[in-house]
C-alpha positions in Angstrom: 26.9 27.0 47.8 24.3 24.9 46.0 21.1 26.6 45.0 18.2 24.6 43.5 15.2 26.4 42.1 12.5 26.7 39.4 13.0 30.4 38.7 16.0 32.3 37.2 18.9 33.0 39.5 19.3 36.5 40.7 22.5 38.5 40.4 23.1 37.9 44.2 22.6 34.2 43.8 24.9 34.0 40.8 27.6 35.7 43.0 27.1 32.9 45.6 27.2 30.2 42.9 30.6 31.5 41.8 32.1 30.5 45.2 33.4 27.1 44.1 35.0 27.8 40.7 34.7 31.6 40.3 34.2 31.9 36.5 32.5 28.5 36.0 29.2 27.3 37.5 28.3 23.6 37.4 24.7 22.9 36.7 22.3 19.9 36.9 18.9 20.3 35.3 15.8 18.2 35.3 14.7 19.0 31.7 11.1 17.9 32.3 10.4 19.5 35.6 12.5 22.6 34.7 14.4 22.6 37.9 18.1 23.7 38.1 20.6 22.8 40.9 23.8 24.9 40.5 27.0 25.8 42.3 28.2 22.3 43.3 31.8 21.0 43.4 30.7 17.7 41.7 27.6 17.2 39.5 26.4 14.2 41.5 25.7 16.6 44.4 23.0 18.4 42.4 21.8 15.1 40.9 21.2 13.8 44.5 19.2 16.9 45.4 17.0 16.5 42.3 16.5 12.8 42.8 15.5 13.5 46.4 12.9 15.9 45.1 11.3 13.3 42.9 13.1 13.8 39.6 13.6 10.8 37.3 17.2 9.9 36.5 16.5 9.9 32.8 15.5 13.6 32.9 18.6 14.8 34.9 21.5 16.1 32.9 24.7 17.9 33.9 26.9 20.7 32.4 27.9 24.2 33.2 28.3 27.9 32.4 31.5 29.7 31.8 30.8 33.2 33.0 33.7 34.8 31.1 33.0 33.4 27.6 29.3 32.7 28.2 29.8 29.2 26.8 27.3 26.6 27.9 28.8 23.1 28.1 27.1 19.7 28.3 29.8 17.7 30.0 29.4 15.7 33.2 30.1 12.2 34.5 26.4 11.9 35.4 25.6 12.0 31.7 27.2 8.6 31.1 24.1 6.5 31.0 24.1 3.7 28.4 20.5 2.8 29.4 19.5 6.2 28.2 21.6 5.9 25.0 24.2 8.3 26.3 27.7 6.7 26.4 29.7 9.9 26.8 30.3 12.7 29.3 28.7 14.9 26.7 24.9 15.0 26.2 24.7 13.3 22.8 20.9 13.6 22.0 20.5 16.9 20.2 16.9 17.4 21.5 18.1 17.0 25.1 21.1 19.3 24.4 18.7 21.9 23.0 16.4 21.7 26.0 19.4 21.9 28.4 20.8 25.0 26.6 17.4 26.7 26.6 16.9 26.0 30.3 20.4 27.2 31.1 19.7 30.5 29.3 16.4 30.8 31.3 18.0 30.1 34.7 20.9 32.5 33.9 18.9 35.4 32.4 21.2 37.7 34.3 24.0 36.6 32.0 22.3 35.9 28.7 19.7 38.7 28.8 
């Protein structure tokens, strides 16, 4: 189940987001509009939702949350964008990584407190 929102996910929503991978939740975040789409099988699904809602491609980044270790990762095929100076699956720009991590912690307050 994919949920897209501007506010932190509730405990109940996090349970629904676990349906695809159980202990891992894929996330796609518009770091400027502060919108998170989560729970997809493939990152491009969340990317499509955000683009349809008016997000700019250069503001959309993918990664995920490991619920067991609480590790946030910055890895997604949608991050490969040479035009935005990102030539890897990983978010390479440290400022963007920092924003992505801060927003992930915001959206998953239930996990990170």
